[in-house]
N, C-alpha and C positions, 0 to 999 in steps of 0.2 A: 504493500500500500504506500502511495506517495502522499504522506501526511505533511501538511505545511501549516505551522502555527504562527508564522511571522506576521500575519495580519492582525493578530490579537495584541492590542496595546491599550493604553489608558484612554485614548480617543474612542476606540470601539466600545470599551467598557462603560465609559460615561455616556455615550450616545445611545446604546442599546440595552446594556445589561444592568446598569445601576438603577434605572427606573423600575425594572422588574424586581430587583432585589429589595428595594424599598417597599414595594407593594406586598411582596411575600412576607416580609417582616411585620408590616402593619397588619396584614390579614391574620398572621399567627398570633400577635399580641392581642388584638381586639377579640378574636374568636376564643382565645384562652381565657381572658378576663370575663367576657360575656358568658362563655360556657361554664366557667366555675360558679359564677353567680346563679345562673339558671339551674345548673346541675345541683348546687347546694339546696335550692328551693325544692327541686324534685326529690332529692334524697330525704329531706325533712318530711315531705309529703308521704313518702313510702314508709317512713319510720314513725309516722304519727299514730298508727293504730286505728285510724278512721278509714273505713272502706271507701267513703266518697272522695277521699283524697288519695288513697292508695291506688284505686283502679285507674284513674286517668294518668297518673304518673307512671305506673307500670306499663300501661298501653303505649305511652309516649316513648319510654326508654326501649322497650322490647321491639317496637315497630322500627324505630330508626336504626337500632343496632342490627336489624335483620336485613337492611337494604344497603346495597353498595353506594358509597358516597357519590360516585359520578352520576348515578341515577337521581339522587336527591338534588345535586347541583342543577341538572337539566330540568327537573320538575319545578324547582323554585324559579329558575330563569324564564321558563315558559309560562308558568301558572300565575305568578305574582302580578305581572303586567296585565293579565286578563282580569284579575280580581280588583286591582286598583284603577284600572281603566287607562293607564298610561305606561309607556315603556320605562324600563329601569336599566341603568347601566350594568355592564357585566361585573364591574368591581363591587358595586353596592350589593348586587345579587349574591356574589361570592361571600361577602362579609356576613350577610344575613344567614345564608345557607350553612356556612361553617360554624357560626355561633349556635344555631339551632341543633345542628347535627352533633357537634362535639359535646353539647350539654348532656346528651344521653350517656356518653362515656364518662364524663366528669362526674355525673350523678352516681354511677356505680363506684367510682373511686372514693367520692365523699361519703357514700353510704358505708363503705368498708371502713373508712377512717373514723366515722362517728361510732360505729359498732366496736372499734378497737379500744375506745376509751372505757375504762372500767366502770361498771354500773354504780360502784360506790361513789364516783364523782358526781353522778346525776343525783343520787340520793343525798349527798352532802349539800348540793345546791338547793334541793327541795327543803332540806332541814333548816337552811338559812332563810327560808321564806321566799325564795325565788320562784318565779313562774316558769312554765315550760320554755317560753321564748327567752327569758333571761338566762336560764340554765344553759340553753344551747349556745346563746351568744357569748356569754362570759366564761363558761366553764368548758363545755364540750368542744365547740368549734375551734377554739385556739389550739387545743391539744390535737384535734383531728387534723388540722392543717399541717401541724408540725410532723405528725406521723406520716401523712400522705404526700408531703412536699416532694420527695424524690419521684414518686409515682406520677404526680401531677406534671413534673418537669419532663419525665419520660414520655408522657402522652403529648406534651407540647412539641417534643421533637418529632413525633409521628405526625402531628398536625402540620408542622412545617414541611415535611416530606409530601404530605397530601395536597399542599397548596398547588403542586404542579398539575393537579387534575383540573384546575380552572381553565386549562387550554380548551376544554370542551365547549366553553361559552365565549371564548375569545378574550378573556381577561389578560391583561399584560402583567404576568408574573415573571419570576426569574427565568424559568424555562422558556417562556415566550420570548424574552429578550435574547437568549442564546439562539433560539430558532430563527428570529429575524436577522440577527447578525450572520448566521450561517447562510441564509438565503441571499443576502446582499453581497456577500463575498464568495458565494458559490463554494462554501466549505462546511457543509452540514455535519460531516463526520467529525471534523475537528471540534466544532462548537459543542456537539453533543458529548464528546469525550471530556472536554473542559467542564461542561455543566455537571457531569457526573462527579468529577473531582471536587468541584466547588460544593456540591451538596454533601459529599462525603466529609470534607474538611469541616464544614459547619456542624453537621450532625455528630461527627465523631468528637469534636471539641466539646459540644454540649453534653455528650454522653460521659466524657471524662469528668465534667463538672458535676454531673449527677452522682457519679461514683464517689467523688470526694464529699459531697453533701451527705450521702448515705453513711459514710464512715463517721462524719461529725455527729450525725443524729444518733448513731449507735453508741458513741462515746457518752453523749448526754444521757441516754437511757441507762 
C-alpha cells in the first residue's frame, strides 16, 4: 500500500478535524451530565417501592437498553421534527438522543450505586428525622456517586466512542471531520487510520485515568 500522511498538518486539523473534535467532546459532556441527572431520577423511581413509579421507569430503561443506538438516533432525527412541526439540526438531535439514551445506562449504574450503600445509612438518616428525599440527597447519593465514579467514567468513555454513530444523520463529529479531510485530499485510508489512532489515544488515556481513580477509591475504603 502506498500510504502518504504528508498532507496531515495543523492546517488540515484546524480546518476539518478540530471542529468535529469539539462537537464530540461537547456531545459527550452534555449527554453525560444530562444522562446522570435523568438516570438518577429513574433509579430513584425504580427504588421507590411504588408501582406507579417503578413501571414507567423500568419500561423506559429496558426499552432503550434493548434497541441499538443508531436506530434511536435515526428515530429521534426523523420523528422529533414531525412532532414539533419544524426541522431540527443534526447536532441538536444528537444531543437530545444521546442524553435520553444514555440515561437508561446511567440509571442502572446509579441504581447499583445506591443499593451498594449500607441500609444502616438510610436508617440513620430516618432516625435523625430526615425525609426520604433528604436521606437520598444528603446521605445516600454522595456515597453512591463516590462508589460508582469509576463506572460512570467508564460509561462516559463508551459514550465518546459512540459519538461516531452520529454520521448516520450527518452531524459533524470527529469522525466526520476525518472523513471530509480524506475526501478533499483523496486519502481516505490514511485519514481513517489516523482517526483510529486518535480515538485510541483519547480513550486509552481516559481508561488509565479511571484505573488510577479506582485505586484511590479502594484506598479510601
